[in-house]
C-alpha positions in Angstrom: -7.1 11.0 -31.5 -7.5 8.9 -34.6 -6.7 5.4 -36.0 -3.1 6.5 -36.8 -2.3 8.2 -33.6 0.5 6.5 -31.7 -0.3 4.6 -28.5 2.2 4.6 -25.6 1.9 1.9 -23.0 4.6 1.7 -20.4 7.9 1.6 -22.4 6.3 0.5 -25.6 4.9 2.7 -28.4 2.5 1.4 -31.1 2.8 3.5 -34.2 -0.9 3.4 -34.7 -4.1 1.9 -33.2 -4.3 -1.1 -35.6 -3.6 -4.5 -34.0 -3.5 -7.9 -35.7 -5.7 -10.1 -33.5 -4.4 -13.5 -32.5 -5.5 -16.1 -35.1 -4.8 -19.8 -34.7 -3.1 -21.2 -37.7 -3.1 -24.9 -36.6 0.1 -25.4 -38.5 2.8 -26.0 -35.8 4.4 -29.3 -34.8 5.0 -30.0 -31.1 4.1 -26.4 -30.4 7.0 -25.1 -32.5 6.2 -22.3 -35.0 7.7 -22.5 -38.5 8.1 -20.6 -41.7 4.3 -20.4 -42.2 4.2 -18.4 -38.9 7.1 -16.2 -40.0 5.4 -15.3 -43.3 1.9 -15.0 -41.8 2.9 -12.7 -39.0 5.7 -11.0 -40.7 3.6 -10.0 -43.7 1.1 -8.3 -41.4 3.9 -6.4 -39.8 5.1 -5.2 -43.2 1.5 -4.4 -43.9 1.7 -1.6 -41.4 -0.1 -2.7 -38.2 1.0 -1.1 -35.0 1.2 -4.5 -33.2 1.0 -8.1 -34.3 -0.2 -10.6 -31.7 0.7 -14.2 -32.4 -1.9 -16.9 -32.0 -3.1 -18.5 -28.7 0.1 -20.3 -27.6 -0.3 -23.0 -25.0 1.4 -22.8 -21.7 1.2 -26.6 -21.4 1.2 -29.2 -24.0 -2.2 -30.4 -22.9 -3.5 -26.9 -23.1 -3.5 -26.7 -26.9 -6.7 -26.5 -28.8 -5.3 -28.8 -31.5 -2.1 -30.8 -32.2 -1.2 -28.0 -34.5 -1.2 -25.1 -32.0 1.9 -23.2 -31.1 3.2 -23.1 -27.6 5.6 -21.6 -25.1 6.2 -24.5 -22.7 9.8 -25.3 -23.7 13.0 -23.7 -24.9 12.8 -25.2 -28.5 9.7 -23.0 -29.0 11.6 -20.0 -27.7 14.3 -20.6 -30.3 11.7 -20.9 -33.1 9.8 -17.7 -32.1 12.9 -15.5 -31.9 13.5 -14.9 -35.6 9.8 -14.2 -36.0 9.7 -11.5 -33.3 12.9 -10.1 -34.7 11.3 -9.7 -38.2 8.2 -8.2 -36.7 10.2 -5.5 -34.9 12.4 -4.8 -38.0 9.2 -4.2 -39.9 8.1 -1.6 -37.4 5.5 -3.4 -35.4 5.3 -4.5 -31.8 5.5 -8.3 -31.4 2.9 -9.7 -29.1 1.8 -13.2 -28.1 -1.4 -14.6 -26.5 -0.8 -17.1 -23.6 -3.5 -19.6 -23.4 -4.9 -22.9 -22.1 -7.8 -24.5 -24.0 -9.4 -26.3 -21.0 -12.3 -28.5 -22.0 -11.9 -27.4 -25.7 -8.4 -29.0 -25.9 -7.4 -32.0 -28.1 -9.6 -31.1 -31.1 -8.9 -31.4 -34.8 -8.1 -28.3 -37.0 -11.3 -26.6 -38.3 -10.7 -27.9 -41.8 -10.6 -31.4 -40.4 -13.9 -31.0 -38.6 -12.8 -29.4 -35.4 -14.1 -32.3 -33.2 -12.4 -34.0 -30.4 -9.3 -36.0 -31.3 -8.5 -39.3 -29.6 -4.9 -40.1 -28.5 -4.5 -42.6 -31.3 -5.3 -39.8 -33.7 -2.8 -37.4 -32.3 -4.9 -36.1 -29.4 -4.3 -36.6 -25.7 -6.0 -37.4 -22.4 -6.9 -36.1 -19.9 -8.1 -32.7 -20.7 -8.9 -30.5 -17.8 -11.5 -27.9 -16.8 -12.9 -26.3 -13.6 -15.7 -29.0 -13.6 -16.3 -32.3 -15.3 -18.6 -30.8 -17.9 -18.1 -31.4 -21.6 -18.5 -28.4 -24.0 -21.0 -30.3 -26.2 -22.1 -33.7 -27.2 -19.1 -34.2 -29.5 -16.5 -33.2 -26.8 -14.4 -35.1 -24.3 -15.6 -35.0 -20.7 -12.8 -33.2 -18.9 -11.3 -33.9 -15.5 -11.8 -31.2 -12.9 -8.6 -29.5 -11.9 -7.5 -30.2 -8.4 -5.4 -27.8 -6.2 -2.1 -29.3 -7.4 -3.2 -28.8 -11.0 -4.3 -25.3 -10.4 -0.9 -24.4 -8.8 0.9 -26.0 -11.7 -1.2 -24.0 -14.2 -0.4 -20.7 -12.5 3.3 -21.5 -12.5 3.2 -22.5 -16.2 1.6 -19.2 -17.2 4.4 -17.4 -15.5 7.0 -19.7 -17.1 5.5 -19.1 -20.5 5.7 -15.3 -20.0 9.4 -15.6 -19.2 9.9 -17.6 -22.4 7.9 -15.0 -24.3 10.4 -12.4 -23.0 13.3 -14.6 -24.0 11.8 -15.0 -27.5 11.7 -11.3 -28.0 8.0 -10.5 -27.5 7.2 -7.0 -26.1 3.5 -7.5 -25.4 1.8 -10.4 -23.6 -2.0 -11.0 -23.7 -3.6 -13.5 -21.3 -6.4 -15.4 -22.9 -9.5 -15.5 -20.7 -12.1 -15.6 -23.4 -13.9 -17.8 -25.9 -14.8 -20.7 -23.5 -11.2 -21.7 -22.9 -9.9 -22.6 -19.4 -9.7 -19.2 -17.7 -13.0 -18.2 -19.1 -14.4 -21.6 -18.0 -13.5 -20.7 -14.4 -15.2 -17.3 -14.8 -18.6 -18.5 -16.1 -21.1 -20.2 -13.8 -22.2 -22.2 -16.9 -18.9 -24.1 -16.9 -17.8 -23.7 -13.3 -19.8 -25.8 -10.9 -17.1 -26.0 -8.2 -17.8 -25.7 -4.5 -14.3 -24.8 -3.3 -12.4 -21.5 -3.3 -12.5 -21.4 -7.1 -16.2 -21.8 -7.6 -19.6 -20.4 -6.6 -19.3 -16.7 -5.7 -18.0 -14.1 -8.1 -14.8 -13.6 -6.1 -14.1 -17.3 -6.1 -14.7 -17.6 -9.9 -12.3 -14.8 -10.7 -9.6 -16.1 -8.2 -7.7 -18.2 -10.7 -7.5 -15.5 -13.3 -6.3 -13.0 -10.7 -3.6 -15.5 -9.6 -2.5 -15.9 -13.2 -2.3 -12.2 -13.8 -0.3 -11.7 -10.6 2.1 -14.5 -11.6 2.6 -13.2 -15.1 3.0 -9.6 -14.0 5.6 -10.7 -11.4 7.9 -12.0 -14.2 6.9 -9.7 -17.0 9.0 -6.5 -16.9 7.4 -3.3 -15.7 8.5 -1.6 -18.9 6.3 -4.0 -21.1 2.5 -3.9 -21.3 0.2 -6.8 -20.3 -3.2 -7.2 -22.0 -6.1 -9.3 -21.1 -8.7 -10.8 -23.5 -12.1 -11.5 -22.0 -15.5 -12.6 -23.3 -17.6 -9.7 -22.0 -20.7 -11.9 -22.2 -21.6 -15.6 -22.8 -24.7 -14.4 -24.7 -26.6 -16.8 -22.4 -30.4 -16.8 -22.4 -31.4 -17.0 -18.7 -34.6 -18.8 -19.6 -33.0 -21.7 -21.5 -29.3 -21.6 -20.6 -29.2 -20.3 -17.1 -27.2 -17.4 -15.7 -23.9 -17.0 -17.5 -21.0 -14.5 -17.5 -22.3 -11.1 -18.5 -21.3 -7.5 -19.1 -21.9 -6.5 -15.5 -19.6 -9.2 -14.2 -17.0 -8.2 -16.8 -17.1 -4.7 -15.4 -16.8 -6.0 -11.9 -13.8 -8.1 -12.9 -12.1 -5.1 -14.5 -12.6 -3.1 -11.4 -11.2 -5.9 -9.3 -8.0 -6.2 -11.3 -7.3 -2.4 -11.7 -4.3 -2.7 -9.4 -3.0 -5.9 -10.8 -1.0 -4.5 -13.7 -3.2 -5.1 -16.7 -2.8 -2.3 -19.3 -5.6 -3.0 -21.7 -8.8 -5.1 -21.8 -9.3 -6.8 -25.2 -13.1 -7.2 -25.4 -14.5 -10.2 -27.2 -17.5 -12.3 -26.4 -19.0 -15.8 -26.4 -17.5 -19.3 -26.5 -19.0 -21.0 -23.5 -22.2 -22.1 -25.1 -22.0 -24.2 -28.4 -25.2 -22.8 -29.7 -25.5 -19.3 -28.3 -27.6 -16.8 -30.2 -25.0 -14.1 -30.9 -26.0 -11.0 -32.8 -23.1 -11.1 -35.3 -22.8 -8.0 -37.5 -20.5 -5.1 -38.3 -18.8 -4.1 -35.1 -21.1 -6.1 -32.9 -18.7 -6.3 -30.0 -17.6 -2.7 -30.1 -20.4 -1.5 -27.7 -19.1 -4.0 -25.1 -15.6 -2.4 -25.3 -17.1 1.0 -25.1 -19.1 0.2 -22.0 -16.2 -1.3 -20.2 -14.0 1.7 -21.1 -16.6 4.2 -19.9 -17.7 2.4 -16.7 -14.2 1.3 -15.6 -12.0 4.1 -17.0 -9.6 1.6 -18.6 -8.0 1.2 -22.0 -9.9 -1.3 -24.2 -9.6 -3.0 -27.5 -12.5 -3.5 -29.9 -12.6 -6.7 -32.0 -15.1 -8.4 -34.2 -16.4 -7.7 -37.7 -14.3 -4.5 -38.0 -13.6 -4.3 -41.8 -13.8 -0.7 -43.1 -11.2 2.0 -42.4 -13.8 4.6 -41.7 -15.5 2.2 -39.2 -12.2 1.5 -37.4 -11.3 5.2 -37.3 -14.8 6.1 -35.9 -14.2 3.6 -33.0 -11.1 5.4 -32.0 -12.2 9.0 -32.7 -15.4 8.5 -30.6 -13.6 7.0 -27.7 -15.2 3.6 -27.9 -11.8 1.9 -27.6 -8.1 2.6 -27.6 -7.2 0.1 -30.3 -9.0 -2.0 -32.9 -8.0 -5.6 -33.4 -8.6 -7.1 -36.9 -8.6 -10.8 -37.7 -10.4 -12.0 -40.8 -10.0 -8.7 -42.6 -6.2 -9.0 -42.1 -6.3 -12.5 -43.5 -8.0 -11.1 -46.6 -5.6 -8.1 -46.9 -2.3 -8.0 -44.9 -1.9 -4.5 -46.2 -5.2 -3.2 -44.8 -3.4 -0.6 -42.6 -1.8 1.0 -45.7 -5.1 1.0 -47.6 -6.8 2.5 -44.6 -4.1 5.3 -44.5 -4.9 6.2 -48.1 -8.7 6.2 -47.5 -8.3 8.3 -44.4 -5.9 10.7 -46.0 -3.0 9.7 -43.9 0.5 9.0 -45.1 1.0 5.3 -45.7 4.0 3.9 -43.7 5.3 1.7 -46.5 8.7 0.1 -46.4 11.2 1.6 -48.8 11.0 -1.5 -51.0 7.2 -0.8 -51.5 7.0 2.9 -51.6 6.8 3.1 -55.4 3.4 1.5 -55.0 2.0 4.0 -52.5 
């Protein structure tokens, strides 16, 4: 098995193990994608990736990270996504989308505008919601703790967004339970201080995520794969931060959901703590994906500082993960998969219009 071996999941085949990771573009209006998203995502499909996953798309308007986030909470968004997914498929890639709710990190400016909380008069919104009334940092809005009605509505909205994703032409859905956003906030004891059925014990803290997975899988066709992105660790220092979410709990979560219909665990990390000490470096999260794959006997995806073709190929050949997800490197070079094919002595899968260059 190598980087350019096909991957079959349910009724979908990725032509190689290279996946464009979801990357927020902060460029939509009212959650509606536009020509920027068509070119951004379409060019990476033309570039040769096996799958292209669209950015974190909110299941509720209040679940956006920023006013510029895309969404799947109404039919206007479905209509705008449809030509994008059609182009991705025509270019030979599988079109995926990440379903998300930002939780206590909602209503923030785009990174190039500072990334801090945005007031309603500046285009933001209130309230923002979370498992507990704990702000992310000193610059963030204090959220409202979700009540039972809000939790039920959230689960229903994830399912409705999955139905819209299907109508829009997506063939892969990824549930976003990482990076300190709402579902991850419920998992981590650092952000979840509840004393009801959704807080305290491990089983309680994973309850909401399991409900979301079940609701999405119930409406997402059996022939199509469902992925889950998690932060395998909060990178918390027990001495200064307290006990956070960690790799052992991630493995326990994966074991708990084995029968829930998730086909691949996309393994990232961090996001709960604003100043966590994260050992960022080449492939720094790959060992987390490898551990989960080995311990739990599940398909995993490795993401984070994967830049070189030989590095990516090594991850697949050595069985550390089943796919590699590239983000920043794909921003720098949409045709990275074709360059990787040449470096690894594979045949570049170039469209006929570009074959003279390869």
